[in-house]
N, C-alpha and C positions, 0 to 999 in steps of 0.2 A: 295399460296395454295387458298387464298381466290377467287382469280380470276378463277382458274381452276373450282372451285365447282359452281361458279356463272353462267358459261357457259353450266354446265352439269345439266339437268332438268329431270332425271330419280329419280323416289322416293327414290330408294336404295341408291343413292349416297347422295340426301339430307339427308335422315336419318343418314347417316354415318357422314356427316358434323357436324349433331348437336351432335352425339354422342362423335365425337372428341373435339368440344368445350365445353361441359359440363365434359367431363371429364378433360379436363385441369383445369377446374375450380374447380372442386373437389381436386385437386392436390394442386392448389395454395393455397386454403383457406379452413378454417373450418368455414361452415356457419350455423347460428343457427336463426330458426323461431319463432318468438313470436305470437301466434295464440288465438284470444280471442275477445270478444265483444268490438270494440271501439267505436259505438253509440246508443247502446240500454240499456236495462236495467242493465247491469253488466259494463256498460263503466266506471262509477265512481270507481268500486271496484279493476278491472283489467286495462283494457284499456291502455291507454298510459302510465299508473304510472308502468306496467310491462315491458313496451318497456325501460322507463327511467332506471330500475332496472338492466335490462339484460344489456345495455350500461355500466351501472356503475361498475357491475362485470367484464365484459371484458376489460375494463379499469385498474380497480383494480389490476384484474390478470396479466396485462402487454401487453395485446392486441395480445398475440400470444399462441398456444399451439400446441404441436409435432413440432414446429418451423415454422408454419404457421399462418398467420394473420387470427384473427378470426373477422367474421364481423356478424352482427346482420340486420334481415329485420323480418318486420312485415306485419298483415294483419287482416282484420275485417270479422270474421265468421258471424256475424249478427244474431247469433243464429240460423241459419238454417243448418241442416246435410248436406242437399246436397253442399250447397256454402263450410262450413267448410272441408267437404271431398275432394271437388274440389281442393281447395287451397292446401291440404297437397299432394295429389297426384301431382300436378303441380310442387310443389317446390321438392319433392322427384324424380321424375321422369324426368322433363327438366330443374331444378335451383339450383341443386346440394345442397341442403339443407341437411344437416347431422342430425337434431335433432329438436325438435318441443317442445317448452315450454309453459307452462301454461293453457291453454284451458279449461276456464269455461264454461259449459254446458256439463253435463255428456254423453248426447246422443253423441255428437259430439267427445267428448273425448274417448268414447268405441270404436267407428269408426276408430278415428285416431290410437288407439292404435292396433286395427288390423293391419289396413295399414302399420304401422311401423315395425310390425313383419314381413309381407309379404316382405316389401323392405328392411329390415336388418337394420333400422335405429334406432333414440333412440326417445322414447316419455317421457318426464317428465310433471306430471301433477303440478300445484300448485294450479290454480283455481277451477279445477276439484274436486267434491265431491264424486262421486259414490264410495262405498265400493268395489264394483265388479271388479275394477281395480288392486285390490291384493287378489280378490278372484276368483270366476269360470272364469272369464275373463283375468287373470293375464295372462302376455307374459314375456317371457326372455328379452325384449327389452323396459319394463315399468318401471319407477320409479314413485311412489305416494309421494308427498313431504310433503306438509304443513298440510293437515287435511283430513279428512273424514267423512262421514255422519255416520259412527258407532259412532268414538270418540265423535264427538257432540251430536247425538241424545242419546247415552246411557250415557254419562256424565251428560247431563243436565236434562234428565229425570229422572235418580237416585238423583241428588241433589235436583232437586223441589219436588218430591215425600218425601224424608226425611224431607224434611220443612214443611210438612203437604198438599202440592197440589196433592191431591188423585184422584180427577175426572176430566179426560183429553178430550176435543175434538179438531180436529186438521182441521186447515187450510192449504190446500197442494196444491202446484203448481202441475198442471198436466202434469208432463215430468218426464223420468228417475231418474232424481236427487231428486225430491220432493216425489215421490213415496219411494226411498230407505231412505230418513232422516224420512219420516214419519213411515215406518217399522222399523227403529232401536230405534227411542224413545218410538213407541208403547211397542216393547220387553222390554225396561227397565222399563218404567211405570208397566207394568205386573209384571215384575221380582221383583219390588221393592215394590209390594203389592197395586198398584194403579189399576185403573179401566179407560178404554176407553169408553165413552158413545157414541162417533159418530165423524165423519169426514167429510169434503166437499172438492172438489177439483175445482181449478180454473186454467182457462189458464195464461199462461206466458202473462206478460205485461198487466194485467187486469187494468183498470182505476176506476171501481164502485165496491166496495164489499159488498155494501147493502145488496144482498139477502143472501150472504154466513155468513155476521157478524148477520143477524136477525136468522139463523141456530145455529149459536155459542151460541148466546144469549137464545135461550129457549132451549138449551142442558141439561140445570141444572149442567153444568161441572163447576169446581174450577178456572182451567185453559185452556187458550185457546194457544195451541202449533202452531206456526206460521211456519210450515214446507213450507219456500220458502226463495228466497235470493235476494240481490240486492235491486232495486227499487221497486220491490213486498212487501219486508218485510216493506219497508217505508210508503208505499202508505196504505198497509193494516193495520198496527199498530197505523197509524196516525187516519185512518178513523174509526178504532176501538174506539180511547181516544173520537172523536167527536160525535160516536154513543151512548156515555155513557157506553160502554161495561167495561170499567178498574173501574167503581165504584163497580161492583160485582164481577168480574171475573179478574183474572189476567193473562196477557201475556206474554208467554215465546217466545222469537224471537230463533229460534233455531240456525239460522246463521245472527245473527244481527251484523254485522260487524262497525268496528270506521268509516267509511266514512259515514255511514247513520245517525250517530247521530246529527250531526250538521243541518241537514235537519228536524230529529224527534223533536230535541230540547232537552236538559236535563231536561227541566222542565217535558215534557211528559215522558221520557224514565228513570228520576232518578231511581235509586234501582234495575233496570234490571240486570240480571246476564247473562253474556254470556261466552262461552270458547273461547280460542285463544291459537295458540302456539307462538304468538308475540305480543309483544306490543312496541311502541317506546320508551317507558318512563322507561324499565325495569333496564337498566345500562348504563354505558357510551359508549359502543361499538354501542349500539341500537340508543341512542341518536346523537352521531355522525353521523351514517348513515341518519337517519331522517332529520337531518339539511342539509346534503349534498343534499338528493334527493330532499327535498322541494325547494331547490335554483333551481332544474333544471324541476320542473315540471310545466306545462303550467299553473296551477292552483294554484301553490304553496303548494299542499296538502301534507300531511305527510303521511309515507307510511303505509299500513294494513299489515296483514300477509300473503296474497296471493302474493302481491307486493314482501315482504320480502323474502319470498319463491322462488320466481323467481330468485332473487340475489343469494340467498344461493345454489340454485340447479346449476344455471350456473357456479358459481366457482367451486363446487365439480366435475361437468361433465368435465372443462377445464381440472382438475387435473388428472382425469382419460383417458382424450384423452392424454394427456403428459405420462401416464404411459403405454398407451395400444399402442403408437406409431404412433396414428393416429386416424381420424374420421370416416373411412368409413366402418368399421366393427362395426356394434352397439350392437351386442350382447357382444362383446368382452368388448366395452366402458362399457357396462352396469356392467359386471362382474368385471371390474376393478372400479365401484361406488361401488359395495356392498363389494369388498373386502378391501377398505381402510372404516376406521373410519371417520366419518364427523367431520368437525371442523371448524366453522365459527363465526364471531363476531356478527350475528344476532339469531341464534338457540343454538350457542354453541357447546359442544360434542354430537354426537348421532352416529347413524347406520342406514343401509339398510339391512332389512330382505330378506331371499332368494325369497320371494314372491314380491319385490319391493318397502315394506311400509317402507319409512322413519319414524325413531322413535325419538322423541324427548318429554320433557315433554309439557304438556297444563296447562294453568292458567285459573283459574276461576277468572273472571273481574267482577266488579259492576259498573254500570253507577254512575258517582258523582252527587251529588245536585249541581244546579247553582251557589249555593255560595262557592262551593268547587274549582269550575275550576278558573283557573288563566289566561288559554288562549286560543283560539280558539281549539286546538288538545289534550288541557288537558281535558282528558274525562272518563278516568277510572282507577280505583285502582285495584291491586291484592289483593284478598282475600283468594286465595288456589292455591296450585299447585298440579297436579297430575303427577306423574312419567310415562314416554312414554310408558313403558311396561303395565301400566295398563289403560291408557287412549285408547290405541287402541286394535283393537280384537285381540284376542290368536291367533297365525298364524296357530294352528292345526285347528281352527273354520272354516277357510275362503274357504277350499274347492280348494286351489290352487295347481296344479299338480308339480309347480317348490317348494313347501314345503314339498314333501314327501323324 
C-alpha cells in the first residue's frame, strides 16, 4: 500500500493516506498529551514533573485501557497561546492524541478547552487555574482537577481578613489567570469586611518589581496580596523582603507553591499560609508516591499538588476509557468520569460535578520555621482542613450551562 501512495502525487490521495495512518494509530493506542511550560516561569511547578506523574499513572494502571496500549507524549507551550493552540491542534488532527492534561497558563487552557470540544477530545486541567473552565467557559469535554482561582482566592482572602488583615493591595500578573485570581480574592476580602486600597499589574516573567513594590509600600495596606504564580511569585516575594516591605506589611502568596519555597528560603517564608489540595507528607499513600516520583525526577524534586493532580486525573481518565470502551468519543469518556466516584492514593475519595469541577478537600498549610524542617522538602504543616464542597465555588453560582 505504501508503494502505491508514494507513486500517486494528487493531494486528495495524499490526504487519504494520512487519514488511514492516523486512523490506524487511533485504533491501536490511547494517546495522552501533557502540554505545559517546560522552560519558563512554570517549568519547576509542572514541566517535566507532570510528564513523570503521567507516566507513573499509566504504569500503575497497567499500561493499557480498553485493551489498548496507553502512550504519553509531551510538549512545551512556552506560555504562548499561539504555540499552545498550534500543538493542541496538531496533536488532535494529525497525531491521534485523545486527551490533553495539565495546561498551566489560563489563556492557553481556555483556548485548548474550546478546541477539545470542537474535536470531541478530552481536556483535563491540573496546572490551569481559571475558574472560567467550570463557569461560563465550561464544556462537556473538560474536567478541572486540582485547584482553581476561586478556591485559593476566596479561601485565603477570608482566612487572612479573619486574622486581622483588613486593608489589601494586590500585585497581579497581567493575564487571564492573574486577573481571575485577583477578582476572587478581592471578592472574599470585601465580603469578609476587609478593604482593597489598590492594585498594580505586571507582565509575565518580570525581573524587576521595584516600581510595583513602591506602589504597594505607599498604599497604606496591611496585606500585599501576590496574585501571580511560579517564578513570578518567588521573585516578587524575594524582592519585597529585600525592599523592606515585610517589616510593616504582610505578604500573602495566593499561589505560593511548595516548589518555590527552597528558593525563597524558610527564613524568608516562615509562617506564611498557603492552600493546597495535596501535600506529599499527608499520609502513607502520599509519602510512598513522593518517594517513587523523586527517584524518577531529573532534579529529584518531590511532587507538588499540580503534578499529583496529573497522576490522579490520568488514573481516573483511564478508568473512564475502560468504562466507555475506548478513548475516541471524548464526551462519552468525560461522562464516564463524572458518573464514577473518584478514588486514588493522593486525593482520596471525591467526585466530579456536572460542570467538570473535581471536588476534594483543601488544606490550610503553614510554612515551617527553619529549625522545624528535617529535610529539603519538609516545608509545611497542616493547620486546617476545608471540605471540598465548601472550598470550591457553589455550582449554582458558576453560570455553566451544564449545571442547569
